N, CA, C and O of each residue as an XYZ file, in Angstrom:
308
protein
N      42.604     53.990      9.371
C      43.940     54.001      8.829
C      44.841     54.639      9.863
O      44.555     55.742     10.328
N      45.863     54.010     10.213
C      46.784     54.546     11.285
C      48.105     55.094     10.530
O      48.527     54.493      9.542
N      48.719     56.207     11.004
C      49.993     56.656     10.640
C      50.980     56.383     11.685
O      50.978     56.994     12.754
N      51.852     55.440     11.375
C      52.897     55.021     12.433
C      54.101     55.842     12.331
O      54.683     56.050     11.266
N      54.490     56.343     13.560
C      55.657     57.401     13.613
C      56.608     56.952     14.488
O      56.250     56.146     15.347
N      57.898     57.358     14.437
C      58.960     57.066     15.388
C      58.641     57.859     16.691
O      58.222     59.016     16.659
N      58.864     57.170     17.829
C      58.608     57.884     19.049
C      59.586     58.883     19.590
O      59.284     59.703     20.457
N      60.944     58.763     18.962
C      61.956     59.609     19.187
C      61.840     60.853     18.472
O      61.804     61.914     19.094
N      61.775     60.806     17.124
C      61.934     61.989     16.320
C      60.540     62.341     15.565
O      60.477     63.340     14.850
N      59.454     61.505     15.745
C      58.085     61.711     15.247
C      58.021     61.836     13.735
O      57.141     62.530     13.226
N      58.966     61.158     12.957
C      59.019     61.084     11.629
C      58.042     59.935     11.144
O      58.056     58.862     11.748
N      57.244     60.124     10.129
C      56.384     59.150      9.596
C      57.098     57.916      9.124
O      58.104     58.031      8.423
N      56.599     56.663      9.494
C      57.331     55.355      9.079
C      56.414     54.769      7.958
O      56.912     54.493      6.867
N      55.089     54.573      8.202
C      54.270     54.021      7.300
C      52.814     54.289      7.633
O      52.480     54.645      8.763
N      51.961     54.119      6.656
C      50.538     54.023      6.862
C      49.950     52.603      6.865
O      50.181     51.770      5.989
N      49.169     52.411      7.937
C      48.742     50.937      8.233
C      47.331     50.806      8.392
O      46.764     51.623      9.117
N      46.674     49.907      7.829
C      45.255     49.629      8.015
C      45.028     48.651      9.003
O      45.166     47.451      8.768
N      44.671     49.122     10.149
C      44.583     48.345     11.393
C      43.102     47.873     11.549
O      42.206     48.717     11.573
N      42.816     46.480     11.660
C      41.613     46.003     11.793
C      41.372     45.418     13.303
O      42.160     44.605     13.786
N      40.355     45.840     13.928
C      40.147     45.428     15.252
C      40.603     46.400     16.422
O      41.439     47.279     16.209
N      39.993     46.197     17.721
C      40.394     47.214     18.706
C      41.669     46.998     19.446
O      41.997     47.795     20.325
N      42.428     45.943     19.139
C      43.634     45.685     19.967
C      44.794     46.504     19.727
O      44.807     47.422     18.907
N      45.800     46.156     20.473
C      47.116     46.980     20.263
C      47.948     46.707     19.077
O      47.843     45.627     18.496
N      48.714     47.559     18.710
C      49.580     47.226     17.427
C      50.782     46.468     17.802
O      51.797     47.140     17.981
N      50.863     45.116     17.963
C      51.833     44.285     18.274
C      52.583     43.847     17.044
O      53.786     43.614     17.164
N      52.017     43.718     15.914
C      52.647     43.331     14.543
C      51.941     44.227     13.388
O      50.824     44.727     13.520
N      52.584     44.326     12.483
C      52.126     44.994     11.208
C      52.114     44.107     10.056
O      53.223     43.881      9.572
N      51.073     43.536      9.490
C      50.973     42.758      8.340
C      51.446     43.587      7.237
O      50.959     44.699      7.031
N      52.531     43.008      6.400
C      52.903     43.769      5.256
C      51.890     44.076      4.119
O      52.037     45.065      3.400
N      50.809     43.165      3.967
C      49.825     43.398      2.968
C      48.931     44.600      3.300
O      48.359     45.259      2.431
N      48.841     44.862      4.732
C      48.005     46.158      5.053
C      48.721     47.368      5.063
O      48.119     48.386      5.403
N      50.016     47.430      4.717
C      50.842     48.594      4.767
C      50.585     49.245      3.431
O      50.941     48.736      2.368
N      49.931     50.427      3.538
C      49.533     51.007      2.143
C      50.720     51.968      1.687
O      51.018     51.978      0.493
N      51.324     52.676      2.475
C      52.432     53.550      2.033
C      53.501     53.525      3.028
O      53.262     53.713      4.221
N      54.773     53.281      2.535
C      55.973     53.091      3.477
C      56.828     54.267      3.253
O      56.901     54.731      2.115
N      57.510     54.815      4.266
C      58.383     55.863      4.122
C      59.901     55.293      4.452
O      60.892     55.980      4.205
N      59.986     53.996      5.023
C      61.411     53.490      5.516
C      61.767     52.294      4.582
O      60.929     51.822      3.813
N      62.863     51.889      4.663
C      63.190     50.458      4.019
C      63.737     49.637      5.115
O      64.199     50.070      6.171
N      63.622     48.246      4.704
C      64.144     47.317      5.493
C      65.736     47.122      5.508
O      66.398     46.887      4.497
N      66.239     47.251      6.779
C      67.701     47.218      6.803
C      68.266     45.732      6.811
O      67.543     44.736      6.772
N      69.625     45.716      6.865
C      70.184     44.408      7.043
C      69.809     43.697      8.389
O      69.426     44.371      9.345
N      69.908     42.476      8.453
C      69.478     41.564      9.581
C      68.025     41.853      9.965
O      67.664     41.845     11.142
N      67.188     42.112      8.927
C      65.649     42.325      8.946
C      65.309     43.235      9.922
O      64.183     43.148     10.412
N      66.157     44.196     10.345
C      65.639     45.224     11.364
C      65.062     46.468     10.610
O      65.539     46.874      9.551
N      64.040     47.013     11.218
C      63.328     48.260     10.656
C      63.823     49.318     11.504
O      63.641     49.260     12.720
N      64.508     50.398     10.898
C      64.911     51.524     11.805
C      64.399     52.727     11.015
O      64.192     52.771      9.802
N      64.221     53.773     11.989
C      63.919     55.147     11.566
C      65.215     55.811     10.991
O      66.290     55.218     11.074
N      65.116     56.965     10.446
C      66.270     57.665      9.833
C      67.197     58.092     11.090
O      68.405     58.261     10.930
N      66.614     58.246     12.266
C      67.292     58.714     13.283
C      68.157     57.538     13.915
O      69.054     57.852     14.697
N      67.952     56.323     13.642
C      68.714     55.284     14.046
C      68.066     54.369     15.045
O      68.646     53.336     15.377
N      66.890     54.694     15.545
C      66.061     53.993     16.528
C      65.293     52.755     15.871
O      64.496     52.908     14.946
N      65.613     51.492     16.443
C      65.042     50.444     15.991
C      63.500     50.306     16.319
O      63.062     50.361     17.469
N      62.687     50.113     15.142
C      61.250     50.108     15.205
C      60.624     48.768     15.407
O      59.703     48.573     16.200
N      61.142     47.898     14.686
C      60.554     46.384     14.627
C      61.561     45.490     13.973
O      62.681     45.879     13.641
N      61.096     44.233     13.798
C      61.887     43.131     13.235
C      61.030     42.535     12.189
O      59.873     42.200     12.443
N      61.616     42.377     10.904
C      60.903     41.722      9.901
C      60.824     40.151     10.081
O      61.827     39.444     10.186
N      59.555     39.694     10.104
C      59.411     38.358     10.335
C      58.817     37.559      9.137
O      58.294     36.455      9.285
N      58.937     38.208      7.918
C      58.408     37.633      6.763
C      57.163     38.078      6.333
O      57.199     39.033      5.557
N      56.044     37.627      6.639
C      54.845     38.239      6.391
C      54.344     39.420      7.213
O      53.418     40.121      6.805
N      54.983     39.646      8.414
C      54.519     40.685      9.213
C      55.869     41.252      9.899
O      56.952     40.673      9.808
N      55.671     42.413     10.569
C      56.701     43.267     11.172
C      56.385     43.133     12.652
O      55.303     43.578     13.033
N      57.264     42.530     13.588
C      57.064     42.440     15.039
C      57.450     43.760     15.531
O      58.636     44.075     15.428
N      56.516     44.675     16.115
C      56.769     45.942     16.534
C      57.419     45.977     17.910
O      57.145     45.107     18.736
N      58.280     46.971     18.179
C      58.952     47.186     19.434
C      57.985     48.313     20.132
O      57.969     49.463     19.693
N      57.254     47.946     21.144
C      56.064     48.649     21.759
C      56.503     50.102     22.114
O      55.671     50.966     21.837
N      57.557     50.477     22.627
C      58.003     51.809     23.091
C      58.679     52.510     21.970
O      59.034     53.671     22.175
N      58.897     51.987     20.855
C      59.628     52.642     19.739
C      58.872     53.446     18.887
O      59.472     54.256     18.180
N      57.473     53.348     18.825
C      56.615     54.052     18.018
C      55.394     54.572     18.576
O      54.920     54.051     19.586
N      54.818     55.592     17.988
C      53.536     56.090     18.425
C      52.668     56.112     17.016
O      53.229     56.046     15.922
N      51.361     56.202     17.157
C      50.464     56.261     15.978
C      49.204     57.242     16.261
O      48.659     57.472     17.340
N      48.922     57.717     15.061
C      47.632     58.612     15.071
C      46.690     58.019     14.030
O      47.145     57.373     13.086
N      45.375     58.229     14.188
C      44.476     57.887     13.244
C      43.411     56.941     14.109
O      43.347     56.852     15.335
N      42.595     56.261     13.111
C      41.541     55.322     13.749
C      41.682     53.979     13.208
O      42.090     53.753     12.069
N      41.313     53.035     14.109
C      41.243     51.564     13.836
C      39.969     51.248     13.130
O      38.951     51.870     13.434
N      39.950     50.323     12.208
C      38.772     49.789     11.550
C      38.136     48.730     12.405
O      38.786     47.784     12.849
N      36.986     48.885     12.605
C      36.164     47.681     13.322
C      35.962     46.557     12.545
O      35.958     46.721     11.325
N      35.765     45.270     13.068
C      35.795     44.153     12.340
C      34.398     44.028     11.681
O      34.146     43.075     10.944
């Protein structure tokens, strides 16, 4: 389980169940277990500090790689 945080202010954004060893390029919405932010207008995901974190693409969120950090462990396949 990963905790996704804003790279600028380190505030928690959501808890995500990552499967596999790869990078976090997109977050599937069905694997987000707890969310601390809401989806803004124009489908942009923003932290409370105003930094853009990702773009809502329907079934997943396309992440902006330098906008977030994460802690925790990834689940193996």
